[in-house]
C-alpha positions as a printed Julia matrix, in Angstrom:
500×3 Matrix{Float64}:
  20.43  116.9   -30.48
  22.05  113.52  -28.39
  24.47  114.09  -25.5
  27.72  113.2   -27.62
  26.54  115.58  -30.31
  26.33  118.52  -27.6
  29.82  117.67  -26.4
  31.14  117.88  -30.22
  29.25  121.23  -30.77
  30.7   122.98  -27.45
  34.56  121.35  -28.24
  33.7   122.89  -31.8
  33.13  126.22  -30.59
  35.99  126.45  -27.96
  38.39  125.35  -30.62
  37.15  128.22  -32.99
  37.04  130.95  -29.97
  40.58  130.17  -28.75
  42.04  130.0   -32.5
  40.44  133.55  -32.89
  41.8   134.88  -29.38
  45.32  133.73  -30.42
  45.16  135.3   -33.83
  44.08  138.9   -32.32
  46.96  138.92  -29.96
  49.46  137.88  -32.49
  51.65  141.27  -33.84
  49.8   142.36  -36.96
  46.64  141.64  -35.69
  43.53  144.15  -35.16
  41.61  144.69  -32.28
  38.1   146.48  -33.01
  37.45  149.56  -30.75
  34.54  151.79  -30.55
  34.11  150.25  -34.1
  37.47  151.37  -35.28
  40.23  149.4   -36.39
  43.54  149.81  -33.66
  47.21  148.16  -34.04
  46.93  145.87  -31.84
  50.2   145.82  -28.65
  52.66  142.99  -29.63
  52.78  140.68  -26.82
  56.79  139.1   -26.1
  58.01  136.6   -23.88
  60.04  138.06  -20.79
  63.03  136.73  -21.75
  65.41  139.03  -23.82
  67.01  137.63  -27.26
  70.26  138.63  -28.52
  69.47  141.41  -31.35
  65.79  141.27  -29.71
  63.4   144.59  -29.49
  64.7   144.98  -25.58
  67.99  145.25  -26.16
  68.48  148.8   -26.12
  66.43  148.47  -22.66
  68.57  146.15  -21.05
  72.48  146.1   -21.4
  74.63  143.25  -22.12
  76.69  142.31  -19.56
  78.67  139.3   -20.86
  81.29  141.17  -22.83
  81.98  143.39  -19.57
  81.95  140.2   -17.26
  84.5   138.74  -19.44
  86.67  141.51  -19.65
  86.66  142.28  -15.69
  87.14  138.66  -14.7
  90.73  138.48  -16.49
  91.98  141.21  -14.32
  90.58  140.2   -10.98
  92.85  138.51   -8.31
  92.33  136.89   -4.82
  94.17  138.29   -2.25
  94.58  136.61    1.15
  96.98  137.87    3.84
  98.12  136.65    7.19
  97.68  139.19   10.61
  99.42  138.87   13.54
  96.13  138.58   15.97
  95.95  141.05   18.17
  96.99  140.41   22.03
  93.57  141.26   22.98
  92.32  138.49   21.24
  94.12  136.01   22.54
  92.58  136.3    25.89
  89.51  134.22   27.02
  87.86  131.41   25.34
  88.22  131.02   21.58
  84.89  129.72   19.73
  86.78  128.41   16.58
  89.95  126.5    19.02
  88.61  126.01   21.76
  90.86  127.05   24.27
  92.02  130.58   25.75
  95.25  130.22   23.54
  94.14  131.5    20.12
  97.15  131.29   17.68
  99.42  134.27   17.05
  97.98  134.81   13.67
  94.92  134.9    11.26
  94.09  134.69    7.82
  92.22  137.4     5.98
  91.43  137.52    2.37
  90.26  140.45   -0.31
  90.32  141.31   -3.94
  92.73  142.83   -6.4
  92.61  144.7    -9.87
  95.61  144.21  -12.25
  96.61  147.44  -13.12
  99.7   146.44  -15.3
 100.96  143.65  -16.95
 104.34  143.52  -15.31
 102.9   142.4   -11.67
 101.3   145.9   -10.03
  98.0   145.27   -7.93
  95.39  148.09   -6.82
  94.05  146.78   -3.32
  92.38  148.54   -0.68
  94.6   149.46    2.22
  92.56  147.85    4.42
  92.86  144.63    3.26
  96.88  144.56    3.33
  97.07  146.44    6.33
  99.38  144.84    8.71
  99.99  142.07    6.79
 102.75  139.93    7.32
 102.82  137.9     4.24
 100.22  138.43    1.11
  99.64  136.25   -1.23
  97.66  136.38   -4.61
  95.8   133.88   -6.83
  95.04  134.31  -10.55
  92.05  133.79  -11.99
  93.99  130.31  -13.99
  94.78  129.22  -10.7
  98.35  130.54  -10.58
 100.09  131.47   -6.97
 102.51  134.33   -6.49
 103.97  135.9    -3.21
 103.02  139.3    -3.56
 105.46  142.32   -1.88
 104.08  145.6    -0.6
 104.55  148.57   -2.66
 103.12  151.06   -0.81
  99.76  152.04    0.77
  97.8   155.4     1.55
  95.21  155.26    4.49
  93.84  158.9     3.46
  92.17  157.12    0.73
  92.04  153.38    1.42
  94.07  152.23   -1.76
  97.45  149.97   -1.72
  99.47  148.74   -4.41
 101.06  145.15   -4.36
 103.21  143.53   -6.8
 104.16  139.85   -8.07
 106.88  138.51   -9.67
 105.15  137.95  -13.28
 105.05  140.02  -16.64
 102.37  138.1   -18.33
  98.92  139.79  -16.68
  96.28  141.47  -18.27
  95.53  144.97  -16.93
  92.33  146.36  -16.68
  91.25  149.14  -18.86
  90.77  152.43  -16.92
  87.8   154.34  -17.44
  86.54  157.36  -16.58
  84.94  158.01  -13.05
  83.7   161.84  -13.9
  81.65  160.64  -16.96
  79.68  158.29  -14.57
  75.91  159.02  -14.07
  73.63  158.07  -11.79
  71.14  155.51  -12.97
  74.5   154.32  -15.41
  74.29  149.96  -14.94
  77.57  148.35  -13.32
  79.24  145.61  -12.36
  81.14  144.49   -8.84
  83.68  141.97   -9.39
  85.69  140.15   -7.13
  86.0   137.4    -4.01
  83.39  137.93   -1.92
  83.59  135.18    1.2
  86.34  133.99   -0.81
  83.88  132.49   -3.59
  85.78  132.26   -6.95
  85.74  135.21   -9.22
  81.99  137.11   -8.66
  80.59  139.49  -10.94
  77.2   141.2    -9.98
  75.12  143.79  -11.58
  73.27  147.26  -10.22
  73.36  150.87  -11.02
  74.87  153.75  -10.08
  72.92  155.1    -6.99
  74.84  158.13   -5.86
  78.27  159.87   -6.4
  80.56  161.95   -4.27
  79.32  160.15   -0.94
  81.54  160.87    2.15
  80.34  158.12    4.56
  83.43  158.49    7.62
  84.73  155.12    7.26
  88.43  155.85    6.77
  90.62  155.4     9.64
  88.02  153.83   11.49
  89.53  150.56   13.24
  88.61  147.34   11.36
  87.12  144.16   13.98
  89.55  141.43   14.34
  92.27  143.36   12.82
  95.43  144.63   15.0
  95.63  148.08   15.42
  98.38  150.08   13.66
 100.39  152.98   13.12
  98.55  154.46   10.06
  97.98  158.08    9.99
  94.77  159.29    8.56
  95.61  162.95    8.38
  93.15  163.76    5.82
  90.58  161.34    4.69
  89.65  162.0     1.14
  85.79  160.17    0.83
  83.91  160.72   -2.4
  82.3   157.43   -2.9
  80.43  156.04   -6.09
  77.82  154.37   -4.43
  76.11  151.24   -6.28
  73.39  148.84   -5.29
  75.39  146.07   -7.25
  75.77  143.16   -4.51
  79.29  144.06   -2.58
  79.93  141.99    0.36
  82.85  141.3     2.99
  85.75  139.94    0.35
  84.97  142.21   -2.28
  87.24  145.13   -1.03
  89.6   146.24   -3.66
  87.89  144.27   -6.53
  86.64  146.01   -9.74
  83.4   148.47  -10.2
  83.27  148.7   -13.85
  80.89  150.3   -16.74
  79.41  147.79  -19.09
  82.08  148.55  -21.68
  84.48  146.7   -18.94
  86.15  149.9   -17.99
  87.23  150.44  -14.91
  85.58  153.55  -12.77
  86.09  152.54   -9.49
  87.58  150.14   -6.71
  85.14  148.74   -4.28
  85.71  149.5    -1.15
  83.16  149.5     1.31
  79.02  148.34    2.36
  76.69  150.27    4.27
  75.45  147.24    6.58
  73.61  146.31    9.8
  74.97  142.86    9.49
  78.14  143.26    7.73
  76.96  141.7     4.48
  75.04  143.4     1.76
  71.97  145.14    2.33
  71.62  147.39   -0.76
  74.8   150.42   -0.72
  78.02  149.48   -1.52
  80.77  151.83   -2.25
  83.71  152.77   -4.83
  86.81  154.62   -4.62
  86.51  156.78   -8.19
  89.32  155.61  -10.4
  90.41  159.6   -11.48
  91.61  159.36   -7.58
  92.43  155.91   -7.8
  95.01  156.4   -10.43
  96.84  159.13   -8.92
  97.27  157.47   -5.97
  98.4   154.49   -7.73
 101.0   156.1    -9.9
 102.33  158.14   -6.93
 102.72  154.84   -4.8
 104.73  153.2    -7.74
 106.89  155.74   -8.46
 107.45  156.92   -5.11
 106.15  154.37   -2.55
 104.15  156.99   -1.07
 101.99  159.89   -2.58
 102.6   163.4    -3.39
  99.64  165.31   -2.41
  98.82  169.25   -3.09
  97.51  170.9    -0.28
  94.98  174.26   -1.06
  95.0   174.66    3.0
  90.99  175.61    3.27
  88.83  174.32    6.07
  84.83  173.33    5.16
  82.44  172.22    7.53
  81.99  168.25    7.26
  79.2   166.7     5.25
  77.29  165.69    8.11
  77.2   169.09    9.61
  77.28  170.98    6.53
  73.54  172.12    6.62
  73.72  172.82   10.29
  76.51  175.25   10.2
  75.18  177.03    7.39
  71.71  177.8     8.94
  73.88  178.99   12.09
  76.03  181.87    9.83
  72.58  183.03    8.69
  72.71  180.91    5.34
  69.97  178.83    3.73
  72.22  175.59    3.03
  70.17  175.45   -0.78
  71.81  178.93   -1.87
  75.36  177.75   -1.58
  76.23  176.01   -4.66
  79.94  174.98   -3.98
  82.05  174.62   -1.25
  81.95  176.83    1.8
  85.77  178.22    2.94
  85.6   177.82    6.83
  89.34  178.82    7.33
  92.37  179.65    5.38
  95.51  177.86    6.99
  98.28  180.56    7.14
 100.9   180.13    4.29
  99.03  177.99    2.73
  98.23  177.93   -1.39
  95.0   179.3    -0.25
  96.18  182.36    1.75
  98.89  182.8    -1.08
  95.79  182.51   -3.59
  93.96  185.64   -1.58
  90.92  183.22   -0.27
  89.25  184.39    2.76
  86.65  182.7     5.35
  83.28  182.72    4.07
  84.14  182.22    0.27
  82.73  179.94   -1.89
  84.3   177.71   -3.66
  82.22  177.24   -7.43
  84.46  176.12   -9.7
  88.28  174.28  -10.27
  89.87  174.45  -13.74
  86.37  175.22  -15.26
  84.82  172.37  -13.49
  81.73  173.14  -11.46
  81.3   171.99   -7.74
  79.27  171.12   -5.93
  80.62  170.43   -2.36
  83.27  170.21   -0.16
  83.21  166.37   -0.66
  84.2   167.12   -4.54
  86.43  169.75   -3.28
  88.59  167.15   -1.93
  88.64  164.69   -4.29
  89.49  166.92   -6.94
  92.34  168.62   -4.98
  93.86  165.16   -4.0
  94.53  164.62   -7.64
  97.01  166.96   -7.59
 100.49  167.09   -6.8
 102.24  169.91   -5.29
 102.81  172.66   -7.45
  99.93  172.1    -9.37
  98.42  175.8   -10.61
  94.68  175.73  -10.2
  92.23  178.34  -11.47
  89.38  178.52   -8.95
  85.95  180.58   -9.12
  84.6   182.08   -5.72
  81.59  183.8    -4.59
  82.52  186.18   -1.87
  79.05  187.9    -1.07
  77.2   189.19   -4.41
  80.87  188.96   -6.11
  82.41  186.64   -8.56
  86.3   186.08   -7.98
  88.87  184.2   -10.25
  91.75  183.51   -8.68
  94.82  180.97   -9.37
  96.4   178.82   -6.36
  99.78  176.9    -6.29
  99.32  173.88   -4.6
 101.94  173.4    -1.7
 102.85  169.9    -0.18
 101.01  168.26    2.64
 103.3   168.56    5.37
 103.63  172.74    5.07
 100.03  172.97    6.23
  98.74  170.08    8.14
  96.53  171.21   10.75
  97.42  167.88   12.86
 101.25  167.68   11.97
 103.21  165.7    14.62
 104.83  168.44   16.42
 102.12  171.22   16.31
 102.71  173.32   19.71
  99.63  174.22   21.65
  99.78  178.01   20.82
  99.81  177.28   17.42
  96.42  175.14   17.82
  95.1   178.18   19.59
  95.9   180.5    17.22
  94.47  178.03   14.39
  91.1   177.65   16.24
  90.64  181.25   17.05
  90.73  180.63   20.75
  91.79  180.67   24.47
  91.83  177.78   26.44
  92.08  177.21   30.18
  91.93  173.91   32.2
  88.73  174.03   34.82
  89.51  175.05   38.33
  88.73  172.26   41.06
  85.57  174.76   42.31
  84.4   174.84   38.91
  84.53  171.16   38.49
  82.73  170.4    41.95
  79.99  173.05   41.33
  79.26  171.93   37.61
  79.87  168.41   38.89
  82.16  167.76   35.98
  85.52  165.45   35.73
  87.31  166.87   33.27
  86.61  169.69   30.31
  88.72  172.47   29.08
  87.08  175.92   29.15
  87.2   178.85   26.31
  88.28  181.73   27.73
  88.45  183.92   25.09
  87.36  183.95   21.41
  89.4   186.02   18.37
  86.64  187.86   16.41
  88.1   186.79   12.94
  89.17  183.29   14.13
  87.33  179.89   13.01
  85.32  179.11   16.08
  83.88  182.79   15.95
  82.63  181.63   12.47
  81.58  178.96   13.99
  79.12  180.15   16.41
  81.17  178.76   19.62
  80.92  181.88   22.43
  83.17  182.96   25.16
  82.6   180.29   28.31
  82.0   176.87   26.45
  83.69  173.69   28.18
  84.47  171.37   25.71
  84.06  167.77   27.27
  85.78  165.84   24.88
  87.23  165.03   21.09
  86.53  162.06   19.16
  85.24  160.83   22.44
  88.13  161.07   24.5
  88.41  163.17   27.48
  90.29  166.32   27.45
  91.73  168.4    30.31
  94.24  170.79   28.57
  95.29  172.25   25.54
  98.16  169.56   25.18
  95.5   166.96   24.99
  93.52  168.63   22.48
  96.67  168.72   20.64
  97.07  165.33   20.97
  93.47  164.58   20.23
  94.14  166.27   16.84
  97.0   164.32   15.87
  95.2   161.23   16.83
  92.14  162.39   14.65
  91.46  159.03   12.59
  89.53  159.96    9.81
  90.63  163.91    9.0
  87.34  164.76   10.91
  87.87  166.26   14.82
  84.32  166.1    16.85
  83.72  168.22   19.91
  81.38  167.81   22.31
  81.1   171.01   24.92
  78.46  172.66   26.83
  77.59  175.71   26.58
  77.42  179.29   28.84
  73.51  178.67   28.55
  73.96  174.64   29.6
  73.03  173.36   26.1
  75.5   170.39   25.02
  76.33  171.05   21.31
  78.36  168.32   19.24
  80.2   169.71   16.0
  82.98  168.3    13.64
  85.86  170.13   12.1
  87.34  168.72    8.91
  91.07  169.07    8.67
  90.62  170.81    5.5
  91.56  170.07    1.62
């Protein structure tokens, strides 16, 4: 066979082999394995066609994106620059005389066709002017209707009656692993939509009430923060605050509020306020200009220290299915309903409660006067209780004029300033001594012994009961953080929740 004949034969064999291989990989082809015919697996390209086999595995986002983008707005605000920001060299303006006002922006969700818009409190807090830009490019000045620092929600209104409100969903039905979309104006980019899944629920991250860098200090009182966020890995960035988190049907399930980040930008964790809580807050702000929140009147360990607290009480954390009550405030709804320290609240109106975070969020949905049916675990017994929620002002541990003796009674301890001789001996500049403990009081249940020295509360040094009361009043997020030295010289830190 000559050279050209050999080349032709080789090419023919290659064509036959290639055709045969392709035929085997086609759907419906058969492959012989161990002498038996086995149906070949189908091979598909990685794109997904509408109505194709993978359409049930990957959700369709286009309809949800179209629905949510109609109901998202861009919010721009003017803020008075903090006095401290006017001193020193300004990198943007090149002088030590920075302008008196700065601009900031965020997102909002259309709540009603007559101009009511939901956003975050931290988006509009301290604003001297608010402007809303719709997706059709219309621009409106907006007025502040009301805001609630305790949940980081606010409502603004523009003068129009032709808006497209978002469809409200049910955040209680949201499941971990469910696909969601986040929509807003990150970095002031026009109507941006990102996708991800719900990675956790009932998250408390301790961000409400924390001062925001570059914003002026305000007098907002955060007396009882409610944090029960939906956590998602859908990309949320600065500017997304106040935007929408929706399910694949385009229904609102949360208001985007925060990110967990080391850099200030998206690193995989975003947080949204559940819509079932947000809807109650928004309706109150529209109707009353403020939130009328019912209060149960119980305290519980803060989420960050709950396991440590239970271990100190000789309780295995995994054995507590519910919210562990550390204190019942006198005259509260809980006291009237017969609740006691050590009770574990396991159900509210037939809904199981897994944590104090969930308890706070459920209570925050209700109004003063609402009656709730609770299921408690007390020792080995299960107890049914009915409580009628009271107005928050009646039992607020950090209310404005709380006298020092009342605070001592609430904590179940007596206090005294350190003597000069004591300070010199132990080389302390400040501190407050715990001189006596009520065996049935809160400090006794926490495990704080007589002789403990309280060094600071929420990072501020204290020397008197009046200063301690002032520290409680100034609590920024409903959590009071104690730094102490016990009689054996151990330094301890614990958090005290102001309750639900």
